[in-house]
N, C-alpha and C positions, 0 to 999 in steps of 0.2 A: 132395404137394399140400396146401396149407393150406386152411382153410375159406374158402368163397366169401364175399366181402363182401355183406352184405344191406342193401339200401337200403329203409328203411321208408317207408310212405306219409307224405307231408308234409301233404296236404290232404284226406285222407279225413275225412268228418264236416263238412267245410266246403264244398268245391266239389262233392262228391258224397257219397252215403250211406256210412256206415262199416260197414254190413253187406252181405254178399253178396245177401241177399234184397232189401234196399232198393235196391241198384244194379239188380238184374235187373228189379224191378217198374217202376222209373223208366224204364229203357231200353225195356222192353216198351210203355210208354205212348207212346213217341215213334216207334217204327219202323213202316214199311210192311212187313207180314209177307209180302206178295205180291211184293215187289221182285225184279226180275230181276237176277241177279248176273253180273258179267263180270270178266275179268282186267284189271288195270291196271298201269301202270308206277309211278304215284305218285298221291297225293291231298293236298289241303289240308283240314285239320280245325280248327275253333275250339277254344279251351281255357278258356272261362269256366266259371262254375258251371253244372251241368247244367240247372238251372231256366231259365237264360237261353239257353244255346247247345246244350243237349243234343239238341234235335230236329234241328238242322242236322247235328251230328256223327253221330247215330244213322241218319238217313236216308241220309247219304253212305256210311257203312260198310256199311249193309245192302245196298248195290248192288255191293259189291266181293267177289270171291273173294280172301280174305285169304291171303297166302302164308306160307311157313314161317319166313321171316326178314324182319324189318322194320327199316329204317334210320329212326330217329326224329330229325327235325331240328326244333329249337325255339329260341325266343329265351331268353336268360338275363335274367330280370327282377330277380334278387336282387343281381347285381353280384359274387357270390362266384366265385372260381376264375379260370381263364384265359379269354382272348377266344375261342379256338377249342378247345372242350373235348370230348373223346371219352372215354367210360368203356369200358374194354376187358375188365373182369372183374366178375363179381358177379351178384346176383339182385335183381330189383325185386319187392317185395311189394305186392299190392293186396288188398282184401277178397275178390276173386275168385280169389286164389291167387298163385303165384310165377311170374315171367317171368325166364328166364335170359338173360344177355347172351351172344351168339355171339362168344366170345373169338377164334376163328380169323378170322372175317370182320372183327371190330373191329380186331384187330392188323394185318391186311393193309391195311386202310384207313389206319391210323395210319402204317404204314411207307411207304405210297405218298404221304403228304401232307407238304407243306412247312409247313403252317399248324397242323394239329391237334396237340394235346398231350393225353397221358393224364392225366385229372384228374377225380376224383369230387366234389370240393367244389362245382363249378358245378352239380352235379345233386342235391346233398343236400336242398335245400329248394325247388327249382324246380318249379313246378306244370305248366309248359307241355307236358311230355312225359307226366308221370304221369297227367294226366286223360284222355289218349287210350287208355290201356291197358285200362280196363274195357270200353270200347266194343268194342275188338278182341277181348278175352277173351270177351265175351258171345257173339260169333259164332264164335270159334275158340279153344278153351281152351288150345291148345298151339302156341306159336311162340316164336322167339327174337328179341332186339332188339339194335340197336347205337345207343345214345343219344349224340346230338351236340347241344351247345348253343352258340349264338353270342352274343357280347357285342361285336359289331363291326359297323360300317356301311361297311367297306372293300369297295367293289363288286368290285374286281379280285380281292381275296383270296377273297371269297365265291364268285365265279364259278370261281376256281381249285379251291376245295374241291369244288364240284359236278363239275368235270371229273375231279378225283382219284377221287371216289367212282365215277363212271361207268367210269373206267379199270379199277378193281378188278372191278366187276360184269360187265364185258365178258369177263373171263377165262372159259375154257371151264367149263361146268357150273354157273355161279353165277347168271347173270342171271334165269333163269326161276323161281328159288325166292325172289327178293328183291323187295320193294316199298319205296317211300320214302313216308314220311308227313311233311309239313311242317305245323307247328303255328302257327296265327296267328289272332288276332282282327283285326277291321278298324278302322274309325274309332272313336275313344274320346270320349265325353262331348260330343257335339254334337247339335243338334236332328235328329230322325228324317229329315226331308226332305233336309237338307244331307248328313247322314252317308250316306244311301242313294245320293245323287247322286255324291258323291266315291267311295264304295266301288265303284260300278258302273264308274267310269272305271278304277280299279285292276284290277277283275275283267276288264274288256275286254282289258287288256294281258296278264293272266295267260292268258286264253283264246287269245290269239295266241301264247302261249309266248314272250313277248318281255320278258325281264327288264330290258333297258335302258329300254324304254318304261315299264315299271312304276316303276322308280326315278325316271325323269324326272317322271312324273305325281305320285308321292308327294311329291317335292321342290317341284314347281311349285304343287300344290294343297294342300300341307301336310296330307297324309293320314296320320293317326296310326295306321298299321297296325303293330302291335307286332312281328309276325313276318315282316317283309319280308325280313330277312336269310336265314332258313331257306328262304323261298319262292324267293329268287334262286338259292341253291345247289341246291335241288330242281329248278328249271326247267332249269338248266344240265346237271345230271346226267341228267334225264329225256330231254332232247334228245340227249345223248350215247349214250343207250340206245335211240334211235329213236322217241321220242315224236312224234306227228303231230297230235294234237288234244286238246282239253280240253273238259270239259262242266261247267257250273254246275249242281249238283244242287239247292241251296237257298240262298237268302239271306234273312236276317231280322235285325231289330235287337232289342235288349232291350225296346224300346218295344212291339214286337208281342206280347211276353209280359206285360209289366206294365201296358200301357196308358198309361204316362207317356212321351210322345214328346218331352219338352222337352230331355232330355239322355240320349243312348242310346249303346250300343256295338253295332257291326255284326259279323255273323258270316256266313261263306261256307263252303260245302262244294263242293269242286271235284275232279273225277276226271280224270286225265291218262292217255291211252291211247297 
């Protein structure tokens, strides 16, 4: 066995603090310590700088019993790598420690997929999955991940990947130890009122577990939700695993934090059961 490839943090010190202590104290300032936790199939978390979207992410994760294995689905903002990229080996580092890729599960998903390709370049500088890790590590220091990034808006392909993931997770003994996290921010750089109105139309479709309605609304209303591709795949997978309902934990915009509501980004935390 060779040494495992280590993926170093790309946005520590930018999107979130570069020290373990800094991360912990910032997350502690966001969470509801009395939150009741429950099991879930999947969730949606935002991925902006913690100052802006950290409260939404922290409040959402604080209500989840985090499982031992997490499939991370995110958008590829950098343009590097392949359109449907899975990383099947290695370790991701954050200031809170190392997170190992579950190679067995990742390779099983890759083998079962018509679209996914083994590719680490798409993940090297991409922030959308990295920023979720410290929230998860804060509540559960030990878990393994399968990182997947999408650089495609091919609806049928995204649905197919969701079905492929569900197919693997339905195998005996796997499903109960795995949860799916889809990483997405909502509307970008529009006035607060308009962003909130558009985002709640998208959220309504998500709460109905209806990826077709979500895409239709995104296209018709021109909703600039950067992670709709991972959300489509996640919804398809979650339904394949028996998802029946979804709950919006928190929605806010950057304007709620900064007070400047002239041009905001929206953030939503959703849990799927």
